One Martini backbone bead per residue (centre of mass of N, CA, C, O) as a GRO file, in nm:
protein
  101
    1UNK     BB    1   2.474   8.224  21.120
    2UNK     BB    2   2.739   8.207  20.917
    3UNK     BB    3   2.593   8.159  20.651
    4UNK     BB    4   2.393   8.395  20.677
    5UNK     BB    5   2.602   8.619  20.699
    6UNK     BB    6   2.743   8.566  20.427
    7UNK     BB    7   2.498   8.594  20.242
    8UNK     BB    8   2.392   8.872  20.326
    9UNK     BB    9   2.656   9.036  20.292
   10UNK     BB   10   2.712   8.967  19.996
   11UNK     BB   11   2.452   9.080  19.875
   12UNK     BB   12   2.476   9.370  19.981
   13UNK     BB   13   2.751   9.443  19.857
   14UNK     BB   14   2.685   9.380  19.561
   15UNK     BB   15   2.436   9.572  19.531
   16UNK     BB   16   2.623   9.839  19.621
   17UNK     BB   17   2.787   9.788  19.365
   18UNK     BB   18   2.944   9.876  19.095
   19UNK     BB   19   3.013   9.841  18.793
   20UNK     BB   20   3.349   9.756  18.775
   21UNK     BB   21   3.407   9.686  19.081
   22UNK     BB   22   3.623   9.722  19.370
   23UNK     BB   23   3.612   9.598  19.716
   24UNK     BB   24   3.668   9.665  20.073
   25UNK     BB   25   3.485   9.539  20.360
   26UNK     BB   26   3.411   9.588  20.684
   27UNK     BB   27   3.292   9.298  20.886
   28UNK     BB   28   3.357   9.289  21.167
   29UNK     BB   29   3.635   9.058  21.154
   30UNK     BB   30   3.606   9.116  20.843
   31UNK     BB   31   3.684   9.093  20.494
   32UNK     BB   32   3.508   9.214  20.208
   33UNK     BB   33   3.548   9.105  19.877
   34UNK     BB   34   3.451   9.281  19.580
   35UNK     BB   35   3.333   9.183  19.244
   36UNK     BB   36   3.202   9.376  18.968
   37UNK     BB   37   3.117   9.330  18.671
   38UNK     BB   38   3.005   9.470  18.375
   39UNK     BB   39   2.790   9.214  18.346
   40UNK     BB   40   2.704   9.164  18.679
   41UNK     BB   41   2.901   8.977  18.785
   42UNK     BB   42   2.952   8.844  19.120
   43UNK     BB   43   3.194   8.851  19.397
   44UNK     BB   44   3.284   8.703  19.725
   45UNK     BB   45   3.532   8.752  19.981
   46UNK     BB   46   3.584   8.607  20.301
   47UNK     BB   47   3.822   8.746  20.533
   48UNK     BB   48   4.077   8.807  20.700
   49UNK     BB   49   4.302   9.066  20.763
   50UNK     BB   50   4.566   8.880  20.667
   51UNK     BB   51   4.460   8.840  20.398
   52UNK     BB   52   4.540   8.904  20.085
   53UNK     BB   53   4.388   9.114  19.870
   54UNK     BB   54   4.513   9.030  19.597
   55UNK     BB   55   4.427   8.731  19.619
   56UNK     BB   56   4.123   8.774  19.625
   57UNK     BB   57   4.108   8.906  19.335
   58UNK     BB   58   4.229   8.668  19.185
   59UNK     BB   59   4.012   8.466  19.260
   60UNK     BB   60   3.772   8.621  19.143
   61UNK     BB   61   3.866   8.626  18.853
   62UNK     BB   62   3.880   8.320  18.807
   63UNK     BB   63   3.593   8.238  18.891
   64UNK     BB   64   3.428   8.429  18.705
   65UNK     BB   65   3.546   8.340  18.438
   66UNK     BB   66   3.473   8.039  18.457
   67UNK     BB   67   3.174   8.067  18.515
   68UNK     BB   68   3.104   8.227  18.247
   69UNK     BB   69   3.185   7.975  18.065
   70UNK     BB   70   2.987   7.746  18.210
   71UNK     BB   71   2.754   7.962  18.250
   72UNK     BB   72   2.475   8.089  18.159
   73UNK     BB   73   2.362   8.411  18.156
   74UNK     BB   74   2.057   8.335  18.196
   75UNK     BB   75   2.118   8.197  18.494
   76UNK     BB   76   2.220   8.415  18.693
   77UNK     BB   77   1.967   8.563  18.825
   78UNK     BB   78   1.815   8.266  18.916
   79UNK     BB   79   2.037   8.130  19.047
   80UNK     BB   80   2.157   7.841  19.234
   81UNK     BB   81   2.300   7.580  19.391
   82UNK     BB   82   2.052   7.398  19.294
   83UNK     BB   83   2.070   7.497  18.964
   84UNK     BB   84   2.392   7.525  18.972
   85UNK     BB   85   2.683   7.388  18.828
   86UNK     BB   86   3.005   7.449  19.019
   87UNK     BB   87   3.278   7.257  19.096
   88UNK     BB   88   3.543   7.446  19.099
   89UNK     BB   89   3.517   7.594  19.371
   90UNK     BB   90   3.633   7.384  19.567
   91UNK     BB   91   3.924   7.397  19.460
   92UNK     BB   92   3.975   7.694  19.519
   93UNK     BB   93   3.917   7.689  19.823
   94UNK     BB   94   4.139   7.488  19.894
   95UNK     BB   95   4.382   7.648  19.774
   96UNK     BB   96   4.299   7.940  19.937
   97UNK     BB   97   4.223   7.906  20.241
   98UNK     BB   98   4.505   7.938  20.405
   99UNK     BB   99   4.730   7.948  20.172
  100UNK     BB  100   4.850   8.127  19.949
  101UNK     BB  101   4.992   8.078  19.625
   0.00000   0.00000   0.00000
């Protein structure tokens, strides 16, 4: 399924990326933009080839900064959507989904 593809690909790309790095990786017809902060927190945006790369990394910066302020660092390694509440993500996804701001 699409969800399984996104989850697997995101985990794989994040695990293979160095701390403090940003990268864009082509996977099938998508570009996967990954940002791994120096503290180990990582995020991935999966977008089509036409979505601006700069906007993807702006979104990742905002989401990871806010997430790190709202969620305890102790919860990052073992957390999942079932155990961590981060409701701001839906707003960001709606704002950035079709047309970048």
